[in-house]
DSSP file (Angstrom, degrees, kcal/mol; ACC not computed):
  #  RESIDUE AA STRUCTURE BP1 BP2  ACC     N-H-->O    O-->H-N    N-H-->O    O-->H-N    TCO  KAPPA ALPHA  PHI   PSI    X-CA   Y-CA   Z-CA
    1    1 A M              0   0    0      0, 0.0     2,-0.1     0, 0.0    92,-0.0   0.000 360.0 360.0 360.0 142.1  -10.4   -9.8   -2.5
    2    2 A T        -     0   0    0    143,-0.1    91,-0.0     1,-0.1    89,-0.0  -0.411 360.0-100.1 -79.9 157.9   -9.3  -11.1   -5.9
    3    3 A A        -     0   0    0     -2,-0.1    -1,-0.1     1,-0.1     3,-0.1  -0.487  43.8-105.4 -73.4 146.1   -7.1  -14.1   -6.3
    4    4 A P        -     0   0    0      0, 0.0   143,-0.2     0, 0.0     2,-0.2  -0.305  42.4 -88.8 -69.8 158.1   -3.4  -13.4   -7.0
    5    5 A V        -     0   0    0    141,-0.9     2,-0.6    45,-0.1     4,-0.4  -0.474  47.4-110.6 -65.2 131.2   -1.9  -13.9  -10.4
    6    6 A D  S    S-     0   0    0      1,-0.2    -1,-0.1   141,-0.2   143,-0.1  -0.551  83.2 -32.1 -68.2 114.7   -0.7  -17.5  -10.8
    7    7 A N  S  > S+     0   0    0     -2,-0.6     4,-1.3     1,-0.1     3,-0.3   0.379  99.7 120.9  63.1  -1.1    3.1  -17.4  -11.0
    8    8 A S  T  4 S+     0   0    0      1,-0.3     6,-0.1     2,-0.2    -1,-0.1   0.879  85.9  34.0 -65.3 -34.8    3.4  -14.0  -12.7
    9    9 A L  T  4 S+     0   0    0     -4,-0.4    -1,-0.3    40,-0.2     6,-0.1   0.487 106.7  70.3 -97.0  -3.3    5.4  -12.5   -9.8
   10   10 A A  T  4 S+     0   0    0     -3,-0.3     2,-0.4     4,-0.1    -2,-0.2   0.775  78.1  93.0 -76.4 -27.1    7.2  -15.9   -9.1
   11   11 A D  S  X S-     0   0    0     -4,-1.3     4,-2.6     1,-0.2     5,-0.2  -0.539  76.9-143.9 -66.8 121.7    9.0  -15.4  -12.4
   12   12 A E  H  > S+     0   0    0     -2,-0.4     4,-2.6     1,-0.2     5,-0.2   0.839  96.0  54.1 -61.8 -35.8   12.3  -13.6  -11.4
   13   13 A A  H  > S+     0   0    0      2,-0.2     4,-1.9     1,-0.2    -1,-0.2   0.915 112.3  44.0 -66.6 -41.7   12.4  -11.4  -14.6
   14   14 A N  H  > S+     0   0    0      2,-0.2     4,-2.1     1,-0.2    -2,-0.2   0.924 114.4  49.8 -66.7 -43.8    8.9  -10.1  -13.9
   15   15 A F  H  X S+     0   0    0     -4,-2.6     4,-2.7     1,-0.2    -2,-0.2   0.908 109.9  51.4 -61.1 -42.3    9.6   -9.6  -10.2
   16   16 A A  H  X S+     0   0    0     -4,-2.6     4,-2.3     1,-0.2     5,-0.3   0.896 107.7  52.4 -62.8 -40.7   12.9   -7.8  -11.0
   17   17 A L  H  X S+     0   0    0     -4,-1.9     4,-2.7     1,-0.2    -1,-0.2   0.919 112.7  44.9 -62.9 -42.4   11.1   -5.4  -13.4
   18   18 A L  H  < S+     0   0    0     -4,-2.1    25,-0.3     2,-0.2    -2,-0.2   0.915 111.8  51.9 -66.5 -42.3    8.5   -4.6  -10.7
   19   19 A R  H  < S+     0   0    0     -4,-2.7    24,-0.2     1,-0.2    -2,-0.2   0.874 116.4  40.1 -63.6 -36.3   11.1   -4.1   -8.0
   20   20 A T  H  < S-     0   0    0     -4,-2.3     2,-2.2    -5,-0.2    -1,-0.2   0.864  85.7-176.3 -79.5 -36.9   13.1   -1.8  -10.2
   21   21 A G     <  +     0   0    0     -4,-2.7    58,-0.5    -5,-0.3     2,-0.3  -0.334   7.3 172.5  80.2 -60.5   10.0   -0.1  -11.5
   22   22 A F  B     +a   79   0A   0     -2,-2.2     2,-0.6    56,-0.1    58,-0.2  -0.357  69.1  10.4  50.0-108.8   11.5    2.3  -14.0
   23   23 A M  E    S-B   79   0A   0     56,-2.2    56,-2.6    -2,-0.3     2,-0.5  -0.870  76.1-179.6-103.0 122.4    8.5    3.8  -15.7
   24   24 A V  E     -BC  78  40A   0     16,-0.6    16,-3.1    -2,-0.6     2,-0.4  -0.982   7.3-172.8-125.7 128.0    5.2    3.0  -14.1
   25   25 A T  E     -BC  77  39A   0     52,-2.2    52,-3.0    -2,-0.5     2,-0.4  -0.966   7.4-161.5-119.1 137.2    1.8    4.2  -15.3
   26   26 A V  E     +BC  76  38A   0     12,-3.1    12,-2.4    -2,-0.4     2,-0.3  -0.955  10.0 179.6-122.9 137.2   -1.4    3.6  -13.3
   27   27 A A  E     +BC  75  37A   0     48,-2.9    48,-2.2    -2,-0.4    10,-0.2  -0.926   8.5 160.7-133.4 158.4   -4.9    3.7  -14.6
   28   28 A S  E     - C   0  36A   0      8,-2.3     8,-1.8    -2,-0.3     2,-0.3  -0.756  23.0-132.4-149.6-161.3   -8.5    3.3  -13.3
   29   29 A R  E     - C   0  35A   0     44,-0.3    44,-0.2     6,-0.3    42,-0.2  -0.981  12.8-119.7-157.9 159.6  -12.0    4.2  -14.4
   30   30 A D    >   -     0   0    0      4,-1.7     3,-2.1    -2,-0.3    37,-0.0  -0.328  49.5 -84.0 -93.5-174.8  -15.1    5.7  -13.0
   31   31 A A  T 3  S+     0   0    0      1,-0.3    -1,-0.0     2,-0.1    36,-0.0   0.776 132.0  53.1 -62.8 -26.5  -18.6    4.0  -12.8
   32   32 A A  T 3  S-     0   0    0      2,-0.1    -1,-0.3     3,-0.0     0, 0.0   0.319 120.3-111.1 -88.8   7.8  -19.3    5.1  -16.4
   33   33 A R    <   +     0   0    0     -3,-2.1    -2,-0.1     1,-0.3    -5,-0.0   0.709  64.9 153.0  68.1  23.8  -16.0    3.5  -17.5
   34   34 A V        -     0   0    0      1,-0.1    -4,-1.7     0, 0.0    -1,-0.3  -0.749  43.3-125.2 -80.0 124.0  -14.3    6.8  -18.3
   35   35 A P  E     -C   29   0A   0      0, 0.0     2,-0.3     0, 0.0    -6,-0.3  -0.288  24.5-168.2 -76.3 155.9  -10.6    6.2  -17.8
   36   36 A S  E     -C   28   0A   0     -8,-1.8    -8,-2.3    28,-0.1     2,-0.3  -0.980  10.8-178.9-134.6 147.9   -8.2    8.1  -15.6
   37   37 A V  E     +C   27   0A   0     -2,-0.3     2,-0.3   -10,-0.2   -10,-0.2  -0.995   9.3 162.5-149.1 149.3   -4.4    7.7  -15.7
   38   38 A T  E     -C   26   0A   0    -12,-2.4   -12,-3.1    -2,-0.3     2,-0.2  -0.963  37.1-100.4-155.4 169.0   -1.3    9.0  -14.0
   39   39 A R  E     -C   25   0A   0     -2,-0.3    18,-0.5   -14,-0.2     2,-0.3  -0.627  31.1-144.7 -91.5 155.8    2.4    8.2  -13.6
   40   40 A A  E     -C   24   0A   0    -16,-3.1   -16,-0.6    -2,-0.2    16,-0.2  -0.798  13.4-135.7-116.0 163.0    3.7    6.5  -10.6
   41   41 A L  S    S-     0   0    0     14,-3.1     2,-0.3     1,-0.3    15,-0.1   0.500  70.3 -66.4 -94.4  -6.7    7.1    7.0   -8.9
   42   42 A G        -     0   0    0     13,-0.5    13,-2.0   -21,-0.1    -1,-0.3  -0.947  53.8-108.6 147.8-167.8    7.8    3.3   -8.4
   43   43 A C  E     -G   54   0B   0     -2,-0.3     2,-0.4   -25,-0.3    11,-0.2  -0.959   3.7-137.4-153.2 169.8    6.4    0.4   -6.4
   44   44 A R  E     -G   53   0B   0      9,-2.6     9,-3.2    -2,-0.3     2,-0.4  -0.990  16.2-152.0-129.4 139.8    6.9   -2.1   -3.6
   45   45 A V  E     -G   52   0B   0     -2,-0.4     7,-0.2     7,-0.2    -2,-0.0  -0.945  26.1-114.0-112.6 134.5    6.1   -5.8   -3.8
   46   46 A S    >   -     0   0    0      5,-2.7     3,-2.3    -2,-0.4     5,-0.0  -0.247  30.0-108.2 -63.7 154.7    5.0   -7.7   -0.7
   47   47 A P  T 3  S+     0   0    0      0, 0.0    -1,-0.1     0, 0.0    -2,-0.0   0.817 123.0  49.0 -55.1 -32.5    7.5  -10.3    0.6
   48   48 A D  T 3  S-     0   0    0      1,-0.0    -2,-0.1     3,-0.0    -3,-0.0   0.450 109.5-127.2 -86.7   1.1    5.0  -13.1   -0.5
   49   49 A R  S <  S+     0   0    0     -3,-2.3   -40,-0.2     2,-0.2     3,-0.1   0.699  81.7 109.6  63.4  23.4    4.7  -11.4   -3.9
   50   50 A R  S    S+     0   0    0      1,-0.1     2,-0.4   -46,-0.1   -45,-0.1   0.633  70.6  49.0-100.6 -17.3    0.9  -11.3   -3.7
   51   51 A R        -     0   0    0     94,-0.2    -5,-2.7   -47,-0.1     2,-0.4  -0.947  62.8-161.9-126.2 145.8    0.4   -7.6   -3.2
   52   52 A V  E     -GH  45 144B   0     92,-2.8    92,-2.5    -2,-0.4     2,-0.5  -0.981   2.4-162.0-125.3 137.6    1.8   -4.6   -5.1
   53   53 A T  E     -GH  44 143B   0     -9,-3.2    -9,-2.6    -2,-0.4     2,-0.3  -0.985   6.1-165.6-119.8 125.5    2.0   -1.0   -3.9
   54   54 A V  E     -GH  43 142B   0     88,-2.6    88,-2.9    -2,-0.5     2,-0.5  -0.838  15.8-133.2-108.2 150.5    2.5    1.8   -6.4
   55   55 A F  E     + H   0 141B   0    -13,-2.0   -14,-3.1    -2,-0.3   -13,-0.5  -0.906  27.3 178.8-110.5 121.7    3.4    5.3   -5.3
   56   56 A L  E     - H   0 140B   0     84,-2.7    84,-3.0    -2,-0.5     2,-0.7  -0.816  32.7-117.1-118.4 156.3    1.5    8.3   -6.7
   57   57 A L  E >>  - H   0 139B   0    -18,-0.5     3,-1.4    -2,-0.3     4,-0.6  -0.858  19.5-152.5 -90.7 118.2    1.7   12.0   -6.3
   58   58 A A  G >4 S+     0   0    0     80,-3.2     3,-1.1    -2,-0.7     4,-0.2   0.876  94.0  59.9 -57.3 -39.2   -1.7   13.2   -4.8
   59   59 A S  G 34 S+     0   0    0     79,-0.3    -1,-0.3     1,-0.3     3,-0.1   0.701 114.1  35.9 -65.6 -19.2   -1.3   16.6   -6.4
   60   60 A Q  G <4 S+     0   0    0     -3,-1.4    -1,-0.3     1,-0.1    -2,-0.2   0.363 116.6  53.1-110.2   2.5   -1.1   15.0   -9.9
   61   61 A S    <X  +     0   0    0     -3,-1.1     4,-3.1    -4,-0.6     5,-0.3   0.063  58.1 127.4-131.3  25.7   -3.6   12.2   -9.4
   62   62 A A  H  > S+     0   0    0     -4,-0.2     4,-2.1     1,-0.2     5,-0.2   0.901  81.3  43.2 -56.9 -47.0   -6.9   13.6   -8.0
   63   63 A T  H  > S+     0   0    0      2,-0.2     4,-2.4     1,-0.2    -1,-0.2   0.932 116.1  47.8 -66.1 -45.1   -9.2   12.0  -10.7
   64   64 A L  H  > S+     0   0    0      1,-0.2     4,-2.8     2,-0.2    -2,-0.2   0.926 111.7  49.9 -61.3 -45.4   -7.4    8.7  -10.5
   65   65 A L  H  X S+     0   0    0     -4,-3.1     4,-2.3     1,-0.2    -1,-0.2   0.892 110.0  51.2 -62.3 -39.2   -7.5    8.6   -6.7
   66   66 A R  H  X S+     0   0    0     -4,-2.1     4,-2.0    -5,-0.3    -1,-0.2   0.935 112.0  47.1 -60.7 -45.8  -11.2    9.4   -6.8
   67   67 A D  H  X>S+     0   0    0     -4,-2.4     4,-2.8     1,-0.2     5,-0.6   0.889 110.4  51.8 -65.2 -39.7  -11.8    6.5   -9.3
   68   68 A L  H  X5S+     0   0    0     -4,-2.8     4,-1.6     1,-0.2    -1,-0.2   0.915 110.5  48.7 -62.9 -42.3   -9.7    4.1   -7.2
   69   69 A R  H  <5S+     0   0    0     -4,-2.3    -1,-0.2    -5,-0.2    -2,-0.2   0.896 117.1  42.7 -62.7 -39.1  -11.7    4.9   -4.1
   70   70 A A  H  <5S+     0   0    0     -4,-2.0    -2,-0.2    -5,-0.2    -1,-0.2   0.860 133.7  12.3 -77.8 -37.2  -15.0    4.5   -5.9
   71   71 A T  H  <5S-     0   0    0     -4,-2.8    -3,-0.2   -42,-0.2    -2,-0.2   0.712  75.5-140.9-116.3 -26.7  -14.2    1.3   -7.9
   72   72 A G     << +     0   0    0     -4,-1.6    22,-2.4    -5,-0.6     2,-0.3   0.376  56.0 140.4  74.6  -5.8  -11.0   -0.3   -6.7
   73   73 A A        +     0   0    0     -6,-0.3     2,-0.3   -44,-0.2   -44,-0.3  -0.533  25.0 169.3 -75.6 131.4  -10.2   -1.1  -10.3
   74   74 A I  E     - D   0  91A   0     17,-2.5    17,-2.5    -2,-0.3     2,-0.4  -1.000  24.3-172.7-145.8 143.4   -6.6   -0.6  -11.2
   75   75 A A  E     - D   0  90A   0    -48,-2.2   -48,-2.9    -2,-0.3     2,-0.4  -0.996  12.2-170.2-131.0 131.1   -4.2   -1.3  -14.0
   76   76 A A  E     - D   0  89A   0     13,-3.0    13,-2.8    -2,-0.4     2,-0.5  -0.988   5.0-160.3-125.9 129.8   -0.4   -0.7  -13.6
   77   77 A V  E     - D   0  88A   0    -52,-3.0   -52,-2.2    -2,-0.4     2,-0.5  -0.934   2.7-164.9-113.0 129.8    2.1   -0.9  -16.4
   78   78 A F  E     + D   0  87A   0      9,-2.9     9,-2.1    -2,-0.5     2,-0.4  -0.963  16.3 173.7-116.9 123.2    5.8   -1.3  -15.7
   79   79 A S  E     -aD  22  86A   0    -56,-2.6   -56,-2.2   -58,-0.5     7,-0.2  -0.986  31.6-144.1-138.8 141.3    8.2   -0.6  -18.5
   80   80 A Q  E >>> - D   0  85A   0      5,-2.3     4,-2.8    -2,-0.4     3,-1.0  -0.910  19.0-153.0 -99.7 111.5   12.0   -0.4  -19.0
   81   81 A P  T 345S+     0   0    0      0, 0.0    -1,-0.1     0, 0.0    37,-0.1   0.843  88.5  55.0 -57.1 -39.6   12.5    2.5  -21.5
   82   82 A S  T 345S+     0   0    0      1,-0.2    36,-0.0     2,-0.1    -2,-0.0   0.771 126.8  20.1 -69.9 -24.1   15.8    1.2  -23.0
   83   83 A T  T <45S-     0   0    0     -3,-1.0    -1,-0.2     2,-0.1     3,-0.1   0.552  93.1-131.3-116.3 -14.4   14.4   -2.2  -23.9
   84   84 A H  T  <5 +     0   0    0     -4,-2.8     2,-0.3     1,-0.3    -2,-0.1   0.566  47.7 161.5  66.3  11.3   10.6   -1.5  -24.0
   85   85 A R  E   < +D   80   0A   0     -5,-0.5    -5,-2.3    68,-0.1     2,-0.4  -0.483  16.9 175.0 -62.4 125.1   10.2   -4.6  -21.8
   86   86 A T  E     -D   79   0A   0     -2,-0.3    66,-2.9    -7,-0.2    67,-1.0  -0.996  22.9-178.6-143.0 137.3    6.7   -4.1  -20.3
   87   87 A I  E     -DE  78 151A   0     -9,-2.1    -9,-2.9    -2,-0.4     2,-0.4  -0.966  13.8-149.7-130.8 154.4    4.2   -5.9  -18.2
   88   88 A Q  E     -DE  77 150A   0     62,-2.4    62,-2.5    -2,-0.3     2,-0.4  -0.979   6.7-165.7-124.5 135.1    0.8   -4.9  -17.0
   89   89 A L  E     -DE  76 149A   0    -13,-2.8   -13,-3.0    -2,-0.4     2,-0.4  -0.955   6.4-165.4-117.2 139.3   -0.9   -6.0  -13.8
   90   90 A K  E     +DE  75 148A   0     58,-2.7    57,-3.7    -2,-0.4    58,-1.5  -0.941  12.1 165.7-123.8 148.5   -4.7   -5.5  -13.1
   91   91 A G  E     -D   74   0A   0    -17,-2.5   -17,-2.5    -2,-0.4     3,-0.1  -0.941  31.0-150.9-150.5 171.0   -6.6   -5.7   -9.9
   92   92 A S  S    S+     0   0    0     53,-0.5   -19,-0.2    -2,-0.3   -17,-0.0   0.237  84.5  66.3-130.1  11.8  -10.0   -4.9   -8.5
   93   93 A D        +     0   0    0     52,-0.3   -20,-0.2   -19,-0.1   -21,-0.1  -0.044  61.3 160.9-127.6  33.2   -9.2   -4.2   -4.8
   94   94 A A        -     0   0    0    -22,-2.4     2,-0.3    50,-0.1    50,-0.2  -0.300  14.1-174.8 -61.6 135.3   -7.0   -1.1   -4.8
   95   95 A T  E     -I  143   0B   0     48,-2.3    48,-2.6   -23,-0.0     2,-0.3  -0.969  17.4-131.1-130.1 148.5   -6.8    0.8   -1.5
   96   96 A L  E     +I  142   0B   0     -2,-0.3     2,-0.3    46,-0.2    46,-0.2  -0.748  37.1 143.3-101.0 145.3   -5.1    4.1   -0.7
   97   97 A G  E     -I  141   0B   0     44,-2.5    44,-2.5    -2,-0.3     2,-0.2  -0.917  45.9 -73.5-160.3-173.6   -2.8    4.7    2.3
   98   98 A A        -     0   0    0     -2,-0.3    42,-0.1    42,-0.2     2,-0.1  -0.516  55.1 -91.5 -89.8 159.6    0.3    6.4    3.5
   99   99 A V        -     0   0    0     40,-0.4    -1,-0.1    -2,-0.2     3,-0.1  -0.399  41.8-134.5 -67.5 149.2    3.8    5.5    2.6
  100  100 A A    >   -     0   0    0      1,-0.1     3,-2.3    -2,-0.1     4,-0.4  -0.569  38.6 -71.2 -98.7 165.2    5.5    3.0    4.9
  101  101 A P  T 3  S+     0   0    0      0, 0.0    -1,-0.1     0, 0.0     0, 0.0  -0.354 124.2  23.7 -55.3 133.7    9.0    3.3    6.4
  102  102 A G  T 3> S+     0   0    0     -3,-0.1     4,-1.7    -2,-0.0     5,-0.1   0.188  91.7 105.5  94.5 -15.7   11.5    2.7    3.6
  103  103 A D  H <> S+     0   0    0     -3,-2.3     4,-2.5     1,-0.2     5,-0.2   0.892  76.4  53.9 -66.7 -39.1    9.1    3.7    0.8
  104  104 A V  H  > S+     0   0    0     -4,-0.4     4,-2.4     1,-0.2    -1,-0.2   0.905 108.6  50.7 -61.4 -38.9   10.8    7.0    0.1
  105  105 A E  H  > S+     0   0    0      2,-0.2     4,-2.4     1,-0.2    -1,-0.2   0.872 108.4  52.0 -65.9 -36.5   14.1    5.2   -0.3
  106  106 A L  H  X S+     0   0    0     -4,-1.7     4,-2.4     2,-0.2    -2,-0.2   0.916 110.0  49.0 -62.7 -43.2   12.4    2.8   -2.8
  107  107 A I  H  X S+     0   0    0     -4,-2.5     4,-2.4     1,-0.2    -2,-0.2   0.921 111.9  48.5 -62.7 -44.3   11.2    5.8   -4.8
  108  108 A E  H  X S+     0   0    0     -4,-2.4     4,-2.1     2,-0.2    -1,-0.2   0.890 111.2  50.1 -64.4 -39.0   14.6    7.3   -4.8
  109  109 A A  H  X S+     0   0    0     -4,-2.4     4,-2.4     2,-0.2    -1,-0.2   0.893 110.2  50.6 -66.2 -39.2   16.2    4.0   -5.9
  110  110 A N  H  X S+     0   0    0     -4,-2.4     4,-2.8     2,-0.2     5,-0.2   0.918 109.3  51.2 -63.6 -42.2   13.7    3.7   -8.7
  111  111 A A  H  X S+     0   0    0     -4,-2.4     4,-2.5     1,-0.2    -2,-0.2   0.906 110.2  49.3 -61.8 -41.2   14.5    7.3   -9.8
  112  112 A A  H  X S+     0   0    0     -4,-2.1     4,-1.9     2,-0.2    -1,-0.2   0.914 112.8  46.8 -64.8 -42.6   18.2    6.5   -9.9
  113  113 A A  H  X S+     0   0    0     -4,-2.4     4,-2.4     1,-0.2    -2,-0.2   0.909 113.6  48.7 -65.0 -41.2   17.6    3.3  -11.9
  114  114 A A  H  X S+     0   0    0     -4,-2.8     4,-3.4     2,-0.2     5,-0.3   0.895 106.8  56.5 -65.6 -39.6   15.4    5.2  -14.3
  115  115 A L  H  X S+     0   0    0     -4,-2.5     4,-1.6    -5,-0.2    -1,-0.2   0.932 111.3  43.1 -56.3 -47.5   17.9    8.0  -14.6
  116  116 A A  H  X S+     0   0    0     -4,-1.9     4,-1.4     2,-0.2    -1,-0.2   0.906 116.8  46.7 -66.4 -42.1   20.5    5.5  -15.8
  117  117 A D  H  X S+     0   0    0     -4,-2.4     4,-1.3     1,-0.2    -2,-0.2   0.904 110.4  51.5 -69.6 -41.0   18.1    3.6  -18.1
  118  118 A L  H  <>S+     0   0    0     -4,-3.4     5,-2.8     1,-0.2     4,-0.2   0.846 104.9  57.8 -64.6 -32.5   16.7    6.8  -19.7
  119  119 A A  H ><5S+     0   0    0     -4,-1.6     3,-1.4    -5,-0.3    -1,-0.2   0.900 103.4  53.2 -62.6 -39.6   20.3    7.9  -20.4
  120  120 A L  H 3<5S+     0   0    0     -4,-1.4    -1,-0.2     1,-0.3    -2,-0.2   0.830 107.9  51.3 -61.7 -31.6   20.7    4.7  -22.4
  121  121 A A  T 3<5S-     0   0    0     -4,-1.3    -1,-0.3     2,-0.1    -2,-0.2   0.410 125.8-103.4 -87.7   1.7   17.6    5.6  -24.3
  122  122 A G  T < 5S+     0   0    0     -3,-1.4    -3,-0.2     1,-0.3    -2,-0.1   0.539  72.6 141.5  93.1   7.2   19.0    9.1  -25.1
  123  123 A F      < -     0   0    0     -5,-2.8    -1,-0.3    -6,-0.1    -2,-0.1  -0.628  54.2-112.6 -83.1 141.3   17.0   11.1  -22.6
  124  124 A P    >>  -     0   0    0      0, 0.0     4,-1.4     0, 0.0     3,-0.9  -0.385  21.0-119.1 -70.9 151.2   18.8   14.0  -20.9
  125  125 A E  H 3> S+     0   0    0      1,-0.3     4,-2.7     2,-0.2     5,-0.2   0.851 112.5  62.4 -56.7 -36.9   19.4   13.7  -17.1
  126  126 A S  H 3> S+     0   0    0      1,-0.2     4,-2.0     2,-0.2    -1,-0.3   0.859 100.4  53.9 -60.4 -35.3   17.4   16.9  -16.5
  127  127 A F  H <> S+     0   0    0     -3,-0.9     4,-3.0     2,-0.2    -1,-0.2   0.963 111.1  44.0 -61.7 -52.2   14.3   15.1  -18.0
  128  128 A A  H  X S+     0   0    0     -4,-1.4     4,-2.2     1,-0.2    -2,-0.2   0.904 112.6  51.5 -62.7 -42.2   14.6   12.2  -15.6
  129  129 A R  H  < S+     0   0    0     -4,-2.7     4,-0.3     1,-0.2    -1,-0.2   0.900 114.7  43.4 -63.6 -38.9   15.3   14.4  -12.6
  130  130 A T  H >< S+     0   0    0     -4,-2.0     3,-1.0    -5,-0.2    -2,-0.2   0.916 112.3  52.8 -69.7 -43.8   12.2   16.5  -13.4
  131  131 A F  H 3< S+     0   0    0     -4,-3.0    -2,-0.2     1,-0.2    -1,-0.2   0.860 116.7  38.1 -61.1 -37.9   10.0   13.5  -14.1
  132  132 A F  T 3< S+     0   0    0     -4,-2.2    -1,-0.2    -5,-0.2    -2,-0.2   0.284  84.3 126.4-101.4  10.2   10.8   11.8  -10.8
  133  133 A A    <   +     0   0    0     -3,-1.0     2,-0.3    -4,-0.3    -3,-0.0  -0.447  34.8 164.4 -66.5 139.8   10.9   14.9   -8.6
  134  134 A F        -     0   0    0     -2,-0.1     2,-0.5     5,-0.0    -2,-0.0  -0.993  40.8-133.6-155.0 157.6    8.6   14.5   -5.6
  135  135 A D    >   -     0   0    0     -2,-0.3     3,-2.7     1,-0.1     4,-0.4  -0.979  28.1-135.8-111.8 117.7    7.8   16.0   -2.2
  136  136 A A  G >  S+     0   0    0     -2,-0.5     3,-1.7     1,-0.3   -37,-0.2   0.797 101.2  57.2 -49.3 -41.4    7.4   13.1    0.3
  137  137 A P  G 3  S+     0   0    0      0, 0.0    -1,-0.3     0, 0.0   -38,-0.0   0.709 102.6  58.3 -65.2 -15.2    4.2   14.4    2.0
  138  138 A D  G <  S+     0   0    0     -3,-2.7   -80,-3.2   -80,-0.1     2,-0.3   0.536  83.6 105.6 -87.6  -8.0    2.5   14.4   -1.5
  139  139 A V  E <   -H   57   0B   0     -3,-1.7   -40,-0.4    -4,-0.4     2,-0.4  -0.581  49.9-167.8 -83.7 133.6    3.1   10.7   -2.0
  140  140 A V  E     -H   56   0B   0    -84,-3.0   -84,-2.7    -2,-0.3     2,-0.5  -0.954  14.5-139.0-116.3 136.7    0.1    8.3   -1.7
  141  141 A A  E     -HI  55  97B   0    -44,-2.5   -44,-2.5    -2,-0.4     2,-0.5  -0.841  13.9-164.6 -95.9 129.5    0.6    4.5   -1.6
  142  142 A V  E     -HI  54  96B   0    -88,-2.9   -88,-2.6    -2,-0.5     2,-0.4  -0.967   8.0-165.0-117.5 117.6   -1.9    2.5   -3.5
  143  143 A D  E     +HI  53  95B   0    -48,-2.6   -48,-2.3    -2,-0.5     2,-0.3  -0.820  15.8 158.6-106.2 137.6   -2.0   -1.2   -2.6
  144  144 A F  E     -H   52   0B   0    -92,-2.5   -92,-2.8    -2,-0.4   -50,-0.1  -0.990  39.7-120.5-153.8 161.5   -3.6   -4.0   -4.7
  145  145 A T        -     0   0    0     -2,-0.3   -53,-0.5   -94,-0.2   -52,-0.3  -0.922  35.1-127.5-101.3 115.5   -3.7   -7.7   -5.4
  146  146 A P        +     0   0    0      0, 0.0  -141,-0.9     0, 0.0   -55,-0.3  -0.441  30.9 174.1 -62.7 131.2   -2.9   -8.5   -9.0
  147  147 A S        +     0   0    0    -57,-3.7     2,-0.3     1,-0.4  -141,-0.2   0.622  68.3  19.6-111.3 -22.4   -5.6  -10.7  -10.5
  148  148 A T  E     -E   90   0A   0    -58,-1.5   -58,-2.7  -143,-0.1    -1,-0.4  -0.988  64.3-167.2-143.5 152.6   -4.4  -10.7  -14.1
  149  149 A A  E     -E   89   0A   0     -2,-0.3    13,-2.5   -60,-0.2     2,-0.3  -0.994   5.2-169.4-141.9 146.1   -1.1  -10.0  -15.8
  150  150 A F  E     -EF  88 161A   0    -62,-2.5   -62,-2.4    -2,-0.3     2,-0.4  -0.972  27.8-119.0-136.8 147.3   -0.1   -9.4  -19.4
  151  151 A V  E     +E   87   0A   0      9,-3.1     8,-3.5    -2,-0.3     9,-0.3  -0.744  32.5 172.6 -75.5 130.7    3.0   -9.1  -21.5
  152  152 A Q        +     0   0    0    -66,-2.9   -65,-0.2    -2,-0.4     6,-0.1   0.260  29.5 128.8-125.3   8.5    2.9   -5.6  -23.0
  153  153 A T  S    S-     0   0    0    -67,-1.0     5,-0.2     1,-0.1     4,-0.2  -0.476  73.6 -99.8 -61.8 130.7    6.4   -5.5  -24.6
  154  154 A P  S    S+     0   0    0      0, 0.0    -1,-0.1     0, 0.0     3,-0.1  -0.254  85.1  61.7 -55.4 138.4    5.9   -4.5  -28.3
  155  155 A G  S >  S-     0   0    0      1,-0.1     3,-1.6    -3,-0.1     0, 0.0  -0.852 104.2 -40.7 136.2-171.2    5.9   -7.5  -30.6
  156  156 A P  T 3  S+     0   0    0      0, 0.0    -1,-0.1     0, 0.0    -3,-0.0   0.689 129.9  52.4 -66.5 -19.4    4.1  -10.7  -31.3
  157  157 A Q  T >  S+     0   0    0     -4,-0.2     3,-2.3    -3,-0.1    -6,-0.3   0.519  77.0 127.3 -92.8  -5.2    3.6  -11.6  -27.6
  158  158 A A  T <  S+     0   0    0     -3,-1.6    -6,-0.2     1,-0.3     3,-0.1  -0.273  76.2  20.2 -56.5 131.4    2.0   -8.2  -26.7
  159  159 A G  T 3  S+     0   0    0     -8,-3.5    -1,-0.3     1,-0.3     2,-0.2   0.311  89.4 137.4  91.4  -7.2   -1.3   -8.8  -24.9
  160  160 A R    <   -     0   0    0     -3,-2.3    -9,-3.1    -9,-0.3    -1,-0.3  -0.507  58.5-114.2 -72.4 136.9   -0.5  -12.4  -23.9
  161  161 A R  B      F  150   0A   0    -11,-0.2   -11,-0.3    -2,-0.2    -1,-0.1  -0.447 360.0 360.0 -67.9 141.9   -1.5  -13.3  -20.4
  162  162 A L              0   0    0    -13,-2.5   -12,-0.2    -2,-0.1    -1,-0.1   0.448 360.0 360.0 -80.1 360.0    1.4  -14.2  -18.1
């Protein structure tokens, strides 16, 4: 297992962005380093802030899920559309599992927050509702330990390690 990111999730602003989730994109790669990417519906952070779980739709993520099973390599990007505030977490120990009690409610809360934030950015409500639509049995939980974290907000600090 990789070591957790030093203090990246101890920072309340970073932790709040992950807890809210808004727009989450998840990527991995196969053994030949060919990338795979999909969107996530939100995330859960463990109480000790050492593990992150992202929620994916199995029906839209077959290649990514295959790559996660094969390599464990994961990168997750969390972004707030109205401000473009973005952080990226990377790990190497991703595991797949079922949603836990309360996860569907987390996904629904993330969708509601995203709906409000996307409205601030000028997106119609129908877009957000379609983007975050899900069928609970289709959701897969992907759990990982962040080993590196980066600022990805556009600007002079983009790419800086947290």
